[in-house]
N, C-alpha and C positions, 0 to 999 in steps of 0.2 A: 599515316607515316610521314615523317618530316621530310621536306625537300632537302637535296644535297647541299643547298646553299644556306640553309638555316643554321643558327648557332647550335641547335641540338642535333644536327646531322651526325650520323655515326662515323667516328674517326678512329677510335681505339676500342679493342675488346680486351678486357682483363679476364684471364682464365685461371681459375683455381683448380689445381690437380694434386690432390693430397696435400703435402706440405709445400709443394712448389707453386710458384706464381709465374704466369707468362703474360706479357703485354704484346698483343698482336695489332699492328697498324693496318688500317683499312683505307683503300684508295677511293672507292665509291660506295658509301654506305647505303645508297638507295638500292643497289643490286647485290650487295654482299650477302650471300646466303650462309646457312649453317654448314652446308656441304663445302663451301669455300673455306670456311674456318677449319673444318675437319682436315682438309688437305694441308693447310698450314701447320696444324697441330701434329700431323704425321712427321713432318720434318723436324719439329721442335722436340717432340716427346718420343718418337719412334712407335707410337701406338697406331695400329692400322685403323682406317676409317670404320671398318665393319665392327670393330671392338670399342668404338667410342660412343658414349651417350653424353649429350650436351643438355644441361638443365639450367633453367633460369626461374627463380621464385617457385621451385618445386615442380615446374612443368617441363616435360621433355620437348625439346625444340624440333620442329619439322625441318628435315634436311634441305628441302628445295625452296623454302620460303626465305625472303630477306630477313635478316636478324632484326632490323629496325621495325619490321611489321609484327614481330612477335614479342619484343621487349623494347619499351621506350627508352632511348638514350637520354642521359642526363649529363649536360656539359660535353656532349660528343662521345660519351663512354657508356659501355654496358659491362656488367659483371656476369660471368657464366661459369658453371661448375662442370668439369670434365670427369666422367666416370669411365673406367676401362674395365672390360671383362677379363677373366683369366685367359692367359695366352695372348695378351694384347700386343706383344712385341711384334716387330717387323724388321729386325736387323738394325734397330736404332742403337745409339750408344747407351751404356748403362748409366743409371742415375749417378750424378756427381755427389760426393760426400758433402754434407753440410759443414759449416765452419766448426761446429761443436764436435762432429764426428772426426773431422780432420785433425783437430787439436788432440782428441783422445788417442787417435792412431799414432800421432807423432810422439805423445807422451809414453805410450806403451813401447814404441820402438826405441826410444832413448833409454828407458829402464832395462830393456832386453840387452842393449849394447853395453850398458854399464855392468850388468850382471855377468855377461860373457867375459868382459875384461877382468873382472874380479876373479872369476874362475881361472882364467888364463894365468894371472899373477900367482894364484895359490898353487896351481899345478907346476909352474916353473920352479917354485921354491921346493917342491917335493922331488924333482928330478935328481937322481943319483948318477954317479959315474957309470954304474952298471947299466942304468937305463939308457944313457947316451951310447954306450958300446952296443947295446942290443939294437938301438935305432940305426947305428952305423952299419951293422951287419945286415939289417933288413933292407937298408938302402942299397947295399952292394948286391944283395940277392935280387932285388927288384931290377937293378941295372943289368944283371946277368940274364934275368928272365926277359927283359926288354930286348936285349941283343938276340936272344933266341927267337922272340916274336918277329923281329925284323928279318931274321934269316928265313923264317917261315913265309913271310910276305913274298919274298922272291920266288920261293918254290911253289906256293899255292896261287899266287896272283890276287889274294884277298888281303887288303889292307884295312884293318879294323882299328880306328882311333876314336870311337864314340865316347863321349863324356870324359875326355882326357884333359879338359881345361886349356885347350890350345887357343892361342890367338892367331897363330899362323901354322901352316903345314910344315913339318920338319923337312929339311932339304933332302935327306936320304930317301924320302918317299918319292920325290920327283926324280931322283936318280934311277929308280926302278923303271920309270917310263913305260914302254910298251908291254912290259911283263905284268902290269896291273890289269886285272879283270873287274875287280870290285873295289871301290874306294868309299869307305864309310866314315864320314866326319860328323855324324849326328851329335847334336848337343855339345858344341864347344862355344868359343867366343870369336869365331873367324868372321872377318868383315869382307874379305875378298880373296881371290886366288890369283896367282901369277899366270898371265896368259901363256908364256912359254912353257911353264910346267904343265898346264892343261893341254896344250897342243901336243905334248909328247905322249899323252895317254892314248895311243893309237888303237889299243885293244880293250879299253875300259867299256864295260857293258852297263854297269850300274854305278851311279855317282850320287851319294846321299849327303847333302849339305844342309839338311833340315835342322831347325832349332839353333841357329847361329845368329850372328849380328850383321848379316848381309843387308845392306840398304840399297845398293845399286849393282847392276850386273854388267855395266858398260865395259869395265876393264877386261873381262874375260868371256863375255857373251859370245862373240864371234868364234873364239877358240872352242867353246862348247859346241856350237853349231856345226863345226867342221869335223867333229869326232865321228869316224865312220862306223863304229861298232856300238855307240851309246844307245841303249834301249830304255833305260829308266833314269829319270832325272828328278830328284826329290829336293825341292826348295821351300817346303812348307815351314811355317812358324819362324819367319824372319821379319824384316821390316821393309820389304821390297815395294817401292811405290810405282815403278815403271818396268814393264816387261818390254824390252826393245823389239823393234820389228825385225824378224828373222830375214836373212838374205835368201834369195831364191836357191832352192836345192839344199838348204841347211837342215840339220837334224834328220838325215835321210832314213835312219832306222829307229828313231825314237818312238816308243810305244806308250809309255806312261810318263805324264808330266804332272807333278803335284805342286801347286802354288797356294795351297790353303793357308789361311792365317797370316796373310801379308797385308799390305796397305794399297792394293791395286784399285784404281778407279776406272780403268779401261784396259782392254786387250787390243793388240794390233789386228787389223782385218787382213791378215796375210797368211792364212792357214790353208793347206790342202789343195789349192788349185793347181792345175797342171804346171809343172815347173816351179811351184812355190815350195814352201817349207813343210816339214812334218807330214809327209805323205803316208807314213806308217802309224800315225797316232791312233791309239785305241782308247785310252782313258785319260781324261782331263779333270784335275781337281783344282777348283778355285773357290772353295767355300770359305766363309769368314773373311771376305775382303770388302771393298766398297764399290763393287761394279754396279753400274746402272743399266748395262746391256751386255749381251754376248755377241761376238762378231759373226755376221752371217756366213763368212767364208769357212767356218767350222763345218758347215754342211758339205763342203767339198772334200773333206778328209775321207777317203774311200773306205777306211777301216774303223772309223770312230764308233765305239760301242757304248761308251758311258761318259756322261758329264755330271759332275757333282758341283753345283753352283749354289748350294744352300747358304743362307745368312749373308746376303748381299742387299742391294737396293734395286734389283732388276725389275723393270716394269712390264716387259713383254718378251715372248718367245719369238725370235726372228722367223718370219714366214719362210725364209730360205731353208729352214730346217726340214721342210717337206721333201727336200732332195737328199736328206741324210739317210741313205739307203740302208746303213748298218746300225744306226743309232737305236739302242735297245732301252737304255735307262737315262732319264733326265730328271735330276733331283733339284728342285727349286724351292724347297721349304724355306720360310723366313725371308721372303722377298716382298715385292710390292706389285705383284702381278694381279691385275683385275681381269674380269672375264673377257674384256675386249682385247686383252694381250695374249689370248690363247687362240691362234689362228686355226680355223677348220682345216685348212690345207695341210697343216702339220699333223693333225689327228688322223687324216685320211691317207696322206701321201707318205708319211714316215712309217713304212710298212712293217718294220721290226719293233717299233716302239711299244713296249708292254709294261713300262714302269715310268709313269709321269707323276711326280710327287709335288703337290702344291699346297701343302699344309702351311698355315700361318701366313697366308697371302690375302689380298683383298677379295679374290674370287671365292665364293662358297661352293660347296658340293652341289647344292641345288641349282646354282647358276651354271656350273660346268656341265651338268647333265642335259641342259637345254641347248648346248652348242651343236651345230651341225657337225657330224663326224665323231661326236663323243661315243656313239654306239659302236662305231668301227674300232675305236681304241679300246672300248670296254670288252669287246669280243676277244681281242688279243690278250688283254690283261687276265681275263678269266681263263683263257686257254693256258696261259703260263701257270696260273695258280693250280689248274687241274693237273698239269704235268708234275708240279711239286708234290701233290697228293699221291699221284700214281707211283712216283719213284720213291715215296716215303722219305724224301729229303726235305728238311725244314730250312727255308732260306730267311727266316725271321718274319715278323708280323707284316712287313711291307708287301710280301708276296700276295696277301689277301686284302690289301688296303686299297680303297678306291683312289686315294691320293689327295683328297681335299678335306676342307673343314665343313662340318655341319654347322649351319648358322646358329650362333649362340643365343641371340635374342632378336626379336623382330626389328627390322630396320625402322628408323624414325625419321 
């Protein structure tokens, strides 16, 4: 093996992955192993280490041996091929389009726009005065129906404005104030809510703002936290990058918080502790974000029953979760949890945990079965599956699923 000071010391690894090429810089070629390279490729390609095969000159590389000991560098470089097995993702970004694919997509979009414009011009020419009168009557009827709907809002307390193309909430909604119990704004183009309007919703129990254009919560977050009756807050499928730190005592009755499909990289460690926020939280949804960890303080939420944190970049389960006395379901599919990130204390101490799902992570089912405490968890999981069978209620295939991946091919 060449010394690190030689001209042929390993400095760069060229990796071929299908049609893609990746250039990986090496700090110390004398000790840089195939496993080190696999860790770097996880960040670049999103392929989990357990699903990677590294080949050089037709030979599978040994994970724990230095690369320079297995393939001789030339000019400080080596070339390696990456092969990934099925299901090799781990929350990484989708493959970017090639230049040719992007050009083809742009061409198709331009043709579609031109065709739509031509159709519009042709239809405009065919519109008669009778058509315009019919459209006017329909518009008037819609306005009358809208007025009836708004009158019903005040009587029922349920305001339904989903998929209404709104960029902001109509002022007459805020005029209803404390009479609103449910406010559904799902799938509009709303970027923010006025704090005074939110603060007036003293009796709102369910607020759905999912599928909008919300990027920041700062303008109205504290008004949300002060709502005394709010039990459900749906913020999924926006572009929220930061979830602010709740003030002590805020969100006093919130039971369900959904933040799936946003751009969160972290969550504040301010949940559940005595005098802190969200004492009533039962279900937390944060799947499809960019989280690398879960806050340990979630374990202090006395009623927390389920956490869905699939498709993130989480590397470990907080050991503090051993204190989560009511936690029943923890979904972590599509993350980066290795066997060392599954604490025995959680498997033993989290007495209600009967659904731990770790598919498409670094840990394999074979490794998970060897952890101290796995048998205690397995007893609870099987008891739950037995109850499902006895009651003849099907809860989906996960009720009988061990929750991990069987190793796809022998480690190298």
